C-alpha positions in Angstrom: -211.2 155.6 93.9 -211.4 159.3 93.0 -207.7 159.8 92.4 -207.9 163.4 91.3 -210.1 164.5 94.2 -207.8 162.8 96.7 -204.7 164.4 95.1 -206.3 167.8 95.1 -207.4 167.5 98.7 -203.9 166.3 99.8 -202.2 169.2 98.0 -204.7 171.7 99.5 -204.1 170.4 103.0 -200.3 169.9 102.5 -200.4 166.2 102.9 -198.0 163.9 101.0 -199.2 160.7 99.3 -197.0 157.6 99.3 -195.8 155.6 96.3 -194.6 152.3 97.7 -191.9 150.2 96.0 -193.5 147.0 97.3 -196.6 147.7 95.2 -194.7 146.6 92.2 -192.8 143.6 93.6 -194.7 141.7 96.2 -198.0 142.4 97.9 -199.8 144.5 95.4 -198.6 143.3 92.0 -200.7 144.8 89.2 -201.0 148.1 90.9 -198.7 150.0 88.5 -201.5 151.7 86.6 -203.0 152.9 89.9 -199.7 154.2 91.1 -199.1 156.0 87.8 -202.5 157.6 88.1 -201.8 158.7 91.6 -198.4 160.2 90.7 -199.9 162.1 87.7 -202.8 163.4 89.8 -200.4 164.6 92.6 -198.2 166.2 89.9 -201.1 168.0 88.4 -202.5 169.1 91.8 -199.0 170.5 92.8 -198.8 168.1 95.7 -196.0 166.0 97.3 -195.1 162.4 97.3 -193.1 160.3 99.7 -191.5 157.1 98.6 -191.7 153.9 100.7 -190.0 150.6 100.4 -192.2 148.7 102.9 -189.1 146.7 103.5 -188.8 144.0 106.1 -185.2 143.2 105.3 -182.0 145.3 105.1 -181.5 144.3 101.5 -184.4 146.3 100.2 -184.6 149.1 102.7 -184.7 152.4 100.9 -184.9 150.8 97.5 -187.2 153.0 95.5 -186.2 151.8 92.0 -189.7 151.0 90.8 -191.2 154.1 92.4 -188.7 156.2 90.5 -189.7 154.5 87.2 -193.3 155.6 87.8 -192.4 159.1 88.7 -190.1 159.4 85.7 -192.8 158.1 83.4 -195.2 160.9 84.4 -192.4 163.6 84.6 -193.0 164.1 88.3 -191.0 167.1 89.6 -188.0 166.1 91.6 -188.5 169.0 94.0 -191.9 167.6 95.0 -190.5 164.3 96.3 -190.1 164.5 100.0 -187.6 161.9 101.0 -184.7 162.7 98.7 -182.9 164.5 101.5 -183.3 164.9 105.2 -183.5 168.7 104.9 -186.5 168.5 102.5 -188.4 166.1 104.7 -187.7 168.1 107.9 -188.7 171.4 106.1 -192.0 169.8 105.0 -192.7 168.5 108.6 -191.9 172.0 110.0 -194.2 173.6 107.5 -196.9 171.3 108.9 -196.3 172.6 112.5 -193.6 170.1 113.8 -191.1 171.8 116.0 -187.5 171.9 114.6 -185.3 169.1 116.0 -182.0 170.7 117.0 -180.2 167.3 116.8 -181.1 167.2 113.1 -179.8 170.7 112.3 -176.6 169.4 110.8 -178.2 166.9 108.5 
């Protein structure tokens, strides 16, 4: 996988790449090095990441503990993480052409 090329293309086209917490716990054990490389490449390209929990139970929904460890390890800028607030995610989506959602204006 050409991690740097993917990260550069994603940044150029304003596409966020996902770091998924389940990669470290369940289905993709051993992918820590790949996730670290992706995070560093996105950081260097000036791109965005979104965090996912891939949860199928309420107990782990929104748990990004392992993702945050990877981002911290590569000094990923907090302001380039999409889903830390509803406002940031909505602003990103609007910048990609999504119409504002009036019902979300107060979030």
